[in-house]
C-alpha positions as CSV (number, residue, x, y, z in Angstrom):
1,V,0.0,0.0,0.0
2,T,1.7,3.2,-1.1
3,D,-1.3,5.5,-1.6
4,R,-2.5,7.3,1.6
5,S,-6.1,6.9,0.3
6,Q,-5.7,3.1,0.7
7,R,-6.2,2.2,4.4
8,W,-5.5,-0.9,6.3
9,Q,-8.8,-2.4,7.1
10,P,-9.4,-4.0,10.5
11,L,-8.8,-7.7,10.0
12,R,-7.9,-11.0,11.7
13,V,-4.9,-12.8,10.3
14,R,-2.5,-15.6,11.2
15,S,0.7,-14.8,13.0
16,A,3.5,-13.8,10.6
17,V,5.7,-16.8,10.8
18,G,5.6,-20.3,12.2
19,D,4.3,-23.8,11.9
20,A,0.7,-24.0,10.9
21,R,-0.2,-25.8,14.1
22,E,1.3,-23.1,16.2
23,R,-0.1,-20.1,14.4
24,E,-2.3,-17.9,16.6
25,E,-4.9,-15.5,15.5
26,C,-3.7,-12.0,16.1
27,T,-5.5,-8.8,15.3
28,L,-4.8,-5.5,13.7
29,A,-8.4,-4.7,14.5
30,A,-8.9,-1.1,15.6
31,F,-5.5,0.1,14.3
32,D,-6.6,2.0,11.2
33,C,-3.2,2.7,9.6
34,D,-2.1,5.0,6.8
35,Y,1.3,5.1,5.1
36,E,2.9,8.5,5.2
37,K,4.1,9.3,1.7
38,G,7.9,9.1,1.6
39,A,8.2,8.1,5.2
40,R,10.6,5.2,4.9
41,L,12.6,5.2,8.1
42,G,15.2,2.6,7.2
43,E,16.2,-0.5,5.3
44,G,18.1,-3.4,6.6
45,S,19.0,-7.0,5.8
46,F,15.5,-8.2,6.8
47,G,13.3,-5.6,5.2
48,Q,12.1,-2.0,5.4
49,V,10.7,0.1,8.1
50,A,8.2,2.9,7.3
51,M,6.3,5.4,9.4
52,V,2.5,5.0,9.6
53,K,-0.2,7.0,11.2
54,A,-2.7,5.0,13.2
55,T,-5.8,5.9,15.2
56,H,-5.5,4.5,18.7
57,P,-8.5,2.2,19.3
58,E,-9.2,3.5,22.8
59,T,-8.4,7.2,22.6
60,N,-9.1,7.9,18.9
61,E,-5.8,9.8,19.0
62,T,-3.7,9.8,15.9
63,I,-0.3,8.3,16.7
64,G,2.9,7.6,14.7
65,L,4.0,4.0,14.6
66,A,6.7,2.0,12.8
67,L,5.7,-0.7,10.3
68,K,8.5,-3.2,9.6
69,R,7.9,-5.2,6.4
70,M,9.9,-8.4,5.7
71,C,9.8,-10.5,2.6
72,K,8.8,-14.1,3.3
73,Q,11.1,-15.4,0.5
74,H,14.1,-13.7,2.0
75,I,13.2,-14.9,5.5
76,V,13.1,-18.5,4.4
77,E,16.2,-18.2,2.1
78,S,18.3,-16.7,4.9
79,G,17.1,-19.2,7.5
80,Q,15.7,-16.4,9.7
81,A,12.1,-17.7,10.3
82,E,13.0,-18.9,13.8
83,H,14.6,-15.6,14.6
84,I,11.6,-13.6,13.6
85,Q,9.1,-15.9,15.3
86,R,11.2,-15.7,18.5
87,E,11.2,-11.9,18.4
88,R,7.4,-11.9,17.9
89,D,6.9,-14.4,20.7
90,V,9.0,-12.4,23.2
91,L,7.5,-9.1,22.3
92,A,3.9,-10.5,22.5
93,K,4.4,-12.1,25.9
94,I,6.0,-9.3,27.9
95,P,4.1,-6.2,29.1
96,A,5.0,-2.9,27.4
97,N,8.0,-1.0,28.8
98,N,9.3,2.4,27.8
99,F,12.8,1.1,27.2
100,L,11.9,-1.8,25.0
101,L,10.3,-2.1,21.5
102,H,6.6,-2.4,21.9
103,L,4.7,-4.7,19.5
104,Y,1.2,-3.6,18.7
105,A,0.4,-6.2,16.1
106,T,1.8,-8.7,13.5
107,F,0.1,-9.6,10.2
108,Q,0.9,-10.9,6.8
109,D,-0.1,-10.8,3.2
110,R,0.9,-13.2,0.4
111,D,4.5,-12.0,0.1
112,C,5.5,-10.3,3.3
113,V,5.1,-10.3,7.1
114,Y,4.7,-7.1,9.1
115,M,5.4,-5.9,12.6
116,L,3.7,-2.8,13.9
117,T,5.7,-1.2,16.7
118,N,6.4,2.0,18.5
119,L,8.2,4.7,16.7
120,C,11.8,5.8,17.7
121,L,12.9,8.8,15.6
122,G,16.2,9.6,17.4
123,G,18.3,7.1,15.4
124,E,20.7,4.4,16.6
125,L,23.0,4.8,19.6
126,F,25.7,3.6,17.3
127,S,25.4,6.7,15.2
128,L,25.6,8.9,18.2
129,I,28.9,7.3,19.3
130,H,30.5,6.7,15.9
131,T,30.3,9.6,13.4
132,F,32.0,10.4,10.1
133,D,34.4,12.6,12.0
134,G,35.6,9.7,14.2
135,D,34.5,8.3,17.5
136,I,33.0,10.9,19.9
137,P,33.1,9.7,23.5
138,L,30.0,10.4,25.5
139,E,30.3,12.6,28.6
140,M,30.0,10.7,31.9
141,K,26.6,12.2,32.6
142,Q,25.3,10.9,29.2
143,S,26.9,7.5,29.7
144,K,25.3,7.1,33.1
145,F,21.9,8.1,31.7
146,Y,22.1,5.6,28.8
147,A,23.5,2.8,31.0
148,T,20.5,3.3,33.3
149,N,18.1,3.1,30.3
150,V,19.7,-0.2,29.2
151,F,19.6,-1.5,32.8
152,L,15.9,-0.8,33.1
153,A,15.2,-2.6,29.8
154,L,17.2,-5.6,30.8
155,E,15.6,-5.6,34.3
156,H,12.1,-5.7,32.7
157,L,13.1,-8.6,30.4
158,H,14.6,-10.5,33.3
159,K,11.5,-10.0,35.4
160,Y,9.6,-11.9,32.8
161,G,12.2,-14.6,32.3
162,V,13.8,-13.3,29.1
163,I,17.5,-13.0,28.5
164,Y,18.7,-10.6,25.8
165,R,21.6,-12.0,23.8
166,D,22.4,-9.4,21.2
167,M,23.4,-6.2,23.0
168,K,25.2,-3.7,20.8
169,P,24.8,0.0,19.9
170,E,23.1,-0.9,16.6
171,N,20.2,-2.5,18.5
172,I,19.5,0.5,20.7
173,L,17.4,3.4,19.3
174,L,16.7,6.8,20.7
175,D,13.1,8.1,20.9
176,A,12.1,11.7,20.3
177,Q,12.8,12.6,23.9
178,G,16.3,11.1,23.9
179,Y,15.5,7.9,25.9
180,L,16.8,4.6,24.7
181,C,14.7,1.7,23.3
182,V,16.2,-1.7,23.0
183,I,15.2,-3.5,19.8
184,D,15.8,-6.8,17.9
185,L,14.7,-9.4,20.4
186,G,15.2,-12.2,17.9
187,F,18.0,-13.7,20.0
188,G,16.0,-13.3,23.2
189,K,15.3,-16.5,25.1
190,F,12.8,-17.5,27.7
191,V,14.6,-18.9,30.7
192,P,12.2,-19.6,33.5
193,W,13.5,-19.0,37.0
194,E,12.1,-19.2,40.5
195,E,13.0,-16.9,43.3
196,E,14.4,-18.7,46.4
197,L,13.0,-17.4,49.6
198,D,15.0,-18.0,52.8
């Protein structure tokens, strides 16, 4: 859909990736999304990310979200189906947190799978640290702030039994207010634990 006049209709679809027996129904219902013309945010090895406008189902407020589109053929050819299913599972099972990517919905069409997530317009932490002029060290105050953001993201994941196994500046985005958002949970793993009480 490239024309703003064509809208995503509320629909029920199968989950984006996975064995047919394990596919769950997930809904994009109530999120009425429009592509913003020329609003491609990025392109990577897995696909493209574009900005969409959506009407929030509860508040009727128009919000900006990110829509990640991934080609099924490329996913299969590169052996990444398990990675993408794992990311979807982790994001779908943990409650929202300001320091983690928030998954609103997944859906698919004949050729692609899609993930609708929160929008982080501040760029990658990597780009803040490494510039064309060379590496720019962060001030101690900034370093402490960003380390605290990452700690809070990891604390939330650990609280729900998830370990994050792909920490690097490229997997950390900044939102419009300058807070960090940890993304790419495809290597995340559920590791159940029990708290021992003495």
